RODO-2510 file (C-alpha; in nm, 4 decimals, decimal comma):
residues 310
     n   res          X          Y          Z
     1     x     4,7097     3,6175    -0,1401
     2     x     4,7301     3,5856     0,2350
     3     x     5,0533     3,4298     0,3580
     4     x     5,0569     3,1595     0,6239
     5     x     5,3443     3,1175     0,8659
     6     x     5,4070     2,7652     0,9869
     7     x     5,4535     2,7512     1,3650
     8     x     5,7047     2,5060     1,5119
     9     x     5,5328     2,1805     1,5783
    10     x     5,5964     1,9606     1,8796
    11     x     5,7812     1,7171     1,6560
    12     x     6,0123     1,9843     1,5177
    13     x     6,0833     2,1092     1,8727
    14     x     6,1786     1,7612     1,9891
    15     x     6,3979     1,7113     1,6831
    16     x     6,5770     2,0394     1,7525
    17     x     6,6465     1,9325     2,1124
    18     x     6,7791     1,5977     1,9945
    19     x     7,0115     1,7632     1,7391
    20     x     7,1404     1,9916     2,0159
    21     x     7,2232     1,6928     2,2376
    22     x     7,4059     1,5291     1,9500
    23     x     7,6206     1,8392     1,8970
    24     x     7,4568     1,9578     1,5807
    25     x     7,2902     2,2875     1,6528
    26     x     7,2575     2,3968     1,2920
    27     x     6,9159     2,5286     1,1995
    28     x     6,6592     2,2920     1,0592
    29     x     6,5442     2,3533     0,7043
    30     x     6,2349     2,5726     0,6877
    31     x     5,8935     2,4092     0,6813
    32     x     5,7443     2,3884     0,3349
    33     x     5,4641     2,6351     0,2610
    34     x     5,1036     2,5196     0,2908
    35     x     4,9883     2,4302    -0,0598
    36     x     4,6919     2,6075    -0,2117
    37     x     4,4043     2,3571    -0,2443
    38     x     4,1627     2,4235    -0,5238
    39     x     3,7908     2,4281    -0,4268
    40     x     3,5980     2,1094    -0,5095
    41     x     3,3891     2,1041    -0,8249
    42     x     3,0256     2,2075    -0,7886
    43     x     2,9028     1,8580    -0,8762
    44     x     3,1006     1,5367    -0,8842
    45     x     2,8233     1,2745    -0,8872
    46     x     2,5860     1,1943    -1,0393
    47     x     2,6384     1,2884    -1,3961
    48     x     2,3659     1,5076    -1,5507
    49     x     2,0342     1,3221    -1,5177
    50     x     1,9259     1,1385    -1,8291
    51     x     1,7256     0,8285    -1,9071
    52     x     1,7846     0,5739    -2,1739
    53     x     1,5377     0,5602    -2,4582
    54     x     1,4052     0,2316    -2,3230
    55     x     1,3514     0,3736    -1,9740
    56     x     1,1692     0,6781    -2,1081
    57     x     0,9252     0,4621    -2,3046
    58     x     0,8813     0,1968    -2,0347
    59     x     0,8139     0,4533    -1,7622
    60     x     0,4991     0,5644    -1,9439
    61     x     0,3438     0,2188    -1,8941
    62     x     0,4108     0,1486    -1,5268
    63     x     0,4295     0,3123    -1,1869
    64     x     0,7526     0,1253    -1,1154
    65     x     1,0616     0,3432    -1,0717
    66     x     1,2493     0,2836    -1,3961
    67     x     1,5696     0,4543    -1,5033
    68     x     1,6383     0,6001    -1,1584
    69     x     2,0138     0,6248    -1,2177
    70     x     2,2932     0,5685    -0,9693
    71     x     2,5846     0,7360    -0,7945
    72     x     2,8764     0,5009    -0,8324
    73     x     2,7314     0,1733    -0,7005
    74     x     2,4518     0,3386    -0,5028
    75     x     2,1159     0,5049    -0,5612
    76     x     2,1026     0,8825    -0,5851
    77     x     1,9939     1,0628    -0,2677
    78     x     1,6518     1,1679    -0,3953
    79     x     1,5743     0,8082    -0,4950
    80     x     1,6714     0,6800    -0,1497
    81     x     1,4533     0,9448     0,0144
    82     x     1,1627     0,8492    -0,2101
    83     x     1,1968     0,4808    -0,1218
    84     x     1,2116     0,5621     0,2494
    85     x     0,9069     0,7880     0,2326
    86     x     0,6997     0,5367     0,0376
    87     x     0,8030     0,2535     0,2670
    88     x     0,7017     0,4649     0,5673
    89     x     0,3545     0,5120     0,4158
    90     x     0,3170     0,1348     0,3745
    91     x     0,4389     0,0629     0,7284
    92     x     0,2027     0,3207     0,8764
    93     x    -0,0931     0,1678     0,6935
    94     x    -0,0150    -0,1885     0,8036
    95     x     0,0366    -0,0899     1,1683
    96     x    -0,2718     0,1317     1,1997
    97     x    -0,5483    -0,0388     1,3993
    98     x    -0,9170     0,0215     1,3317
    99     x    -1,0643     0,1687     1,6542
   100     x    -1,2993    -0,0675     1,8342
   101     x    -1,5870     0,1832     1,8277
   102     x    -1,5377     0,2986     1,4683
   103     x    -1,8015     0,0706     1,3117
   104     x    -2,0696     0,1645     1,5648
   105     x    -1,9946     0,5337     1,5143
   106     x    -2,0746     0,4872     1,1432
   107     x    -2,3997     0,3022     1,2101
   108     x    -2,2572    -0,0369     1,1101
   109     x    -2,3016    -0,3732     1,2763
   110     x    -1,9665    -0,4250     1,4520
   111     x    -1,8063    -0,7673     1,4125
   112     x    -1,4644    -0,9127     1,4966
   113     x    -1,2658    -1,2152     1,3892
   114     x    -1,1091    -1,4653     1,6298
   115     x    -0,7911    -1,2573     1,6418
   116     x    -0,7055    -1,1229     1,9873
   117     x    -0,4892    -0,8259     1,8881
   118     x    -0,3112    -0,6637     1,5946
   119     x     0,0135    -0,8548     1,6476
   120     x    -0,1707    -1,1860     1,6295
   121     x    -0,3644    -1,0612     1,3265
   122     x    -0,0403    -1,0226     1,1289
   123     x     0,0917    -1,3634     1,2356
   124     x    -0,2261    -1,5751     1,2180
   125     x    -0,4227    -1,5198     0,8945
   126     x    -0,6309    -1,8301     0,9746
   127     x    -0,7837    -1,6643     1,2825
   128     x    -0,8858    -1,3656     1,0743
   129     x    -1,1030    -1,5876     0,8533
   130     x    -1,3584    -1,6805     1,1209
   131     x    -1,5788    -1,4773     1,3550
   132     x    -1,5417    -1,4951     1,7314
   133     x    -1,8368    -1,6302     1,9319
   134     x    -1,9685    -1,2880     2,0361
   135     x    -1,9739    -1,1626     1,6774
   136     x    -2,1335    -1,4836     1,5541
   137     x    -2,4163    -1,4406     1,8048
   138     x    -2,4575    -1,0756     1,7112
   139     x    -2,4715    -1,1639     1,3405
   140     x    -2,7363    -1,4326     1,3954
   141     x    -2,9573    -1,2060     1,6041
   142     x    -2,9205    -0,8697     1,4245
   143     x    -2,8467    -0,9236     1,0542
   144     x    -3,1018    -0,9571     0,7741
   145     x    -3,1201    -1,3056     0,6234
   146     x    -3,1845    -1,4471     0,2780
   147     x    -3,0505    -1,1404     0,0953
   148     x    -2,9207    -1,1186    -0,2593
   149     x    -2,6035    -0,9292    -0,1688
   150     x    -2,4205    -0,8981     0,1617
   151     x    -2,1579    -0,6185     0,1609
   152     x    -1,8972    -0,6307     0,4361
   153     x    -1,6589    -0,3480     0,5168
   154     x    -1,3365    -0,4613     0,6863
   155     x    -0,9945    -0,3363     0,7903
   156     x    -0,7778    -0,5985     0,6214
   157     x    -0,4166    -0,4867     0,5981
   158     x    -0,4912    -0,1149     0,5808
   159     x    -0,7268     0,0357     0,8364
   160     x    -0,6144     0,3692     0,6897
   161     x    -0,7944     0,2847     0,3641
   162     x    -1,1030     0,1597     0,5464
   163     x    -1,1377     0,4773     0,7503
   164     x    -1,0531     0,6905     0,4483
   165     x    -1,2839     0,5836     0,1649
   166     x    -1,4386     0,2653     0,3018
   167     x    -1,7769     0,4199     0,3836
   168     x    -1,7923     0,5892     0,0436
   169     x    -1,7375     0,2572    -0,1330
   170     x    -1,9787     0,0665     0,0931
   171     x    -2,2604     0,3188     0,0524
   172     x    -2,2089     0,3619    -0,3220
   173     x    -2,2011    -0,0145    -0,3821
   174     x    -2,5095    -0,0749    -0,1661
   175     x    -2,6950     0,1993    -0,3553
   176     x    -2,5984     0,0472    -0,6921
   177     x    -2,7318    -0,2917    -0,5794
   178     x    -3,0575    -0,1464    -0,4484
   179     x    -3,1015     0,0471    -0,7730
   180     x    -3,0920    -0,2830    -0,9618
   181     x    -3,3666    -0,4276    -0,7431
   182     x    -3,1546    -0,6614    -0,5321
   183     x    -3,2023    -0,7022    -0,1576
   184     x    -2,8972    -0,5786     0,0356
   185     x    -2,7906    -0,7136     0,3722
   186     x    -2,7320    -0,5289     0,6979
   187     x    -2,4410    -0,2811     0,6724
   188     x    -2,1552    -0,4219     0,8784
   189     x    -1,7857    -0,3855     0,9488
   190     x    -1,5398    -0,6507     1,0686
   191     x    -1,2164    -0,5852     1,2603
   192     x    -0,9004    -0,7936     1,2148
   193     x    -1,0580    -0,9457     0,9041
   194     x    -0,9108    -1,1517     0,6232
   195     x    -1,0771    -1,2070     0,2865
   196     x    -1,2226    -1,5488     0,3616
   197     x    -1,4253    -1,4087     0,6515
   198     x    -1,6901    -1,3263     0,3901
   199     x    -1,7537    -1,6993     0,3478
   200     x    -1,8742    -1,7496     0,7047
   201     x    -2,0691    -1,4230     0,7148
   202     x    -2,2390    -1,4923     0,3805
   203     x    -2,3188    -1,8475     0,4867
   204     x    -2,4727    -1,7333     0,8158
   205     x    -2,7027    -1,4749     0,6575
   206     x    -2,7882    -1,6935     0,3579
   207     x    -2,6673    -1,4414     0,0995
   208     x    -2,6455    -1,5295    -0,2681
   209     x    -2,3360    -1,3110    -0,3099
   210     x    -2,0984    -1,1868    -0,0409
   211     x    -1,8713    -0,8917    -0,1092
   212     x    -1,5957    -0,7922     0,1329
   213     x    -1,4458    -0,4449     0,0904
   214     x    -1,1211    -0,4214     0,2806
   215     x    -0,7913    -0,2395     0,2995
   216     x    -0,5462    -0,4070     0,0661
   217     x    -0,1839    -0,4878     0,1356
   218     x    -0,0001    -0,1540     0,0965
   219     x     0,2559    -0,1054    -0,1768
   220     x     0,5237     0,1621    -0,2027
   221     x     0,3479     0,4945    -0,1590
   222     x    -0,0015     0,3406    -0,1634
   223     x    -0,1364     0,2791     0,1833
   224     x    -0,4933     0,3920     0,1153
   225     x    -0,6048     0,1335    -0,1394
   226     x    -0,9131    -0,0842    -0,0981
   227     x    -0,9786    -0,4222    -0,2555
   228     x    -1,3125    -0,5939    -0,3146
   229     x    -1,3589    -0,9719    -0,3202
   230     x    -1,6865    -1,1200    -0,4456
   231     x    -1,8046    -1,4789    -0,4105
   232     x    -2,1258    -1,6499    -0,5198
   233     x    -2,2979    -1,8916    -0,2789
   234     x    -2,0572    -1,8060     0,0062
   235     x    -1,9786    -2,0844     0,2508
   236     x    -1,6835    -2,2029     0,4529
   237     x    -1,4447    -2,3948     0,2293
   238     x    -1,4554    -2,1678    -0,0757
   239     x    -1,1147    -2,1046    -0,2352
   240     x    -0,9580    -1,8084    -0,4144
   241     x    -1,0492    -1,9736    -0,7427
   242     x    -1,4149    -1,9222    -0,6487
   243     x    -1,3762    -1,5450    -0,6124
   244     x    -1,3428    -1,2385    -0,8284
   245     x    -1,1679    -0,9282    -0,7070
   246     x    -1,0933    -0,5682    -0,7863
   247     x    -0,7909    -0,3910    -0,6381
   248     x    -0,6388    -0,0420    -0,6359
   249     x    -0,9630     0,1272    -0,5360
   250     x    -0,8503     0,4765    -0,4421
   251     x    -0,8425     0,8228    -0,5934
   252     x    -0,5245     0,7570    -0,7937
   253     x    -0,6474     0,4199    -0,9157
   254     x    -1,0158     0,3350    -0,9602
   255     x    -1,2199     0,5939    -0,7654
   256     x    -1,4625     0,4378    -0,5111
   257     x    -1,7827     0,5546    -0,6860
   258     x    -1,6653     0,4171    -1,0211
   259     x    -1,5533     0,0958    -0,8529
   260     x    -1,8979     0,0584    -0,6924
   261     x    -2,0632     0,0585    -1,0343
   262     x    -1,8231    -0,2027    -1,1709
   263     x    -1,8686    -0,4215    -0,8632
   264     x    -2,2443    -0,4113    -0,9137
   265     x    -2,1946    -0,5271    -1,2734
   266     x    -1,9833    -0,8181    -1,1472
   267     x    -2,2473    -0,9010    -0,8873
   268     x    -2,5157    -0,9040    -1,1561
   269     x    -2,3118    -1,1458    -1,3656
   270     x    -2,2782    -1,3792    -1,0657
   271     x    -2,6513    -1,3705    -0,9924
   272     x    -2,7333    -1,4368    -1,3573
   273     x    -2,4760    -1,7106    -1,4164
   274     x    -2,5005    -1,8534    -1,0616
   275     x    -2,1268    -1,8811    -1,0277
   276     x    -1,8163    -1,6763    -0,9557
   277     x    -1,4397    -1,7011    -0,9859
   278     x    -1,2785    -1,8863    -1,2742
   279     x    -1,6047    -2,0083    -1,4372
   280     x    -1,7583    -1,6581    -1,4484
   281     x    -1,7786    -1,5313    -1,8078
   282     x    -1,7064    -1,1584    -1,8265
   283     x    -1,6660    -1,1309    -2,2033
   284     x    -2,0140    -0,9811    -2,2598
   285     x    -1,9466    -0,7123    -1,9970
   286     x    -1,6386    -0,5397    -2,1374
   287     x    -1,8384    -0,2289    -2,2274
   288     x    -1,9687    -0,1988    -1,8706
   289     x    -1,6529    -0,3000    -1,6868
   290     x    -1,4101    -0,0967    -1,8973
   291     x    -1,0478    -0,2019    -1,8520
   292     x    -1,1463    -0,4520    -1,5812
   293     x    -1,3394    -0,6636    -1,8303
   294     x    -1,0762    -0,6905    -2,1005
   295     x    -0,7325    -0,8391    -2,1422
   296     x    -0,5685    -0,5516    -2,3279
   297     x    -0,3470    -0,2630    -2,2196
   298     x    -0,4605    -0,0668    -1,9160
   299     x    -0,3220     0,2790    -1,8470
   300     x    -0,1237     0,2791    -1,5205
   301     x    -0,2032     0,4951    -1,2247
   302     x     0,0118     0,8039    -1,1898
   303     x     0,2970     0,7745    -0,9416
   304     x     0,2899     1,0559    -0,6891
   305     x     0,6292     1,1484    -0,5511
   306     x     0,6257     1,1830    -0,1726
   307     x     0,9632     1,3577    -0,1524
   308     x     1,0835     1,6395    -0,3728
   309     x     1,4460     1,7528    -0,3781
   310     x     1,5752     2,0807    -0,5138
***
């Protein structure tokens, strides 16, 4: 083992000078040797990863992060990184703005709510529920009237979702409606839109059913989800109790093409029963709607980890 020699420190030098002045020039005792410090253990925290029996069983029925463990009083590093990554995805989705020319580039009638900018859109939901004057004039002069179904694509709280699979959902849903013999309104897209904007649009074009397909509020790790809200006899003043909706429309949830078929089934029920929302009876449609038509257990979507640690 290599030996270390302790050099005189400044303190020991000063002490030696003081002892000399006091008439005691005897040597100071030697400095103690530097102790050998054992290397730290390979792993201190956390203890070997394990889940309780409850957590193992519960995790199979939800995408929530169950049984994530802890390090002392804190989360483990990989859990913290996962939270941060998923939160970043949600933030990015909320703060992404649908380009002004995006709708026109897709061949859609471009509309806008009364919101002036994205900051105001987040703070004033009420302004996102009505069209501005220019869009109202455009709708009255360019859109088909007296249709059975009026689909509306919109940005909502995730323009990322709208630009990602919005056109796929809009085209697939429109095709499903046409296949059933219903008249479909002019394809359109609204910027800075909230759900209730469908009421004014549907009222203006005289649609029997209005369906708004918009980016839903992002959750942890899911910034690309679309939601669909359907309302029969749309008009200003309708409430959430008058609507039906389908959420989690994305590749890890309900794929857009499959969602389009289910939305058409819902639309057919509204046209047949002449109502929507709470009074709509979906019990005869369980076979066609799958999980969406029943009240039993539905398999959860698979959680996709955004951060992997070695």
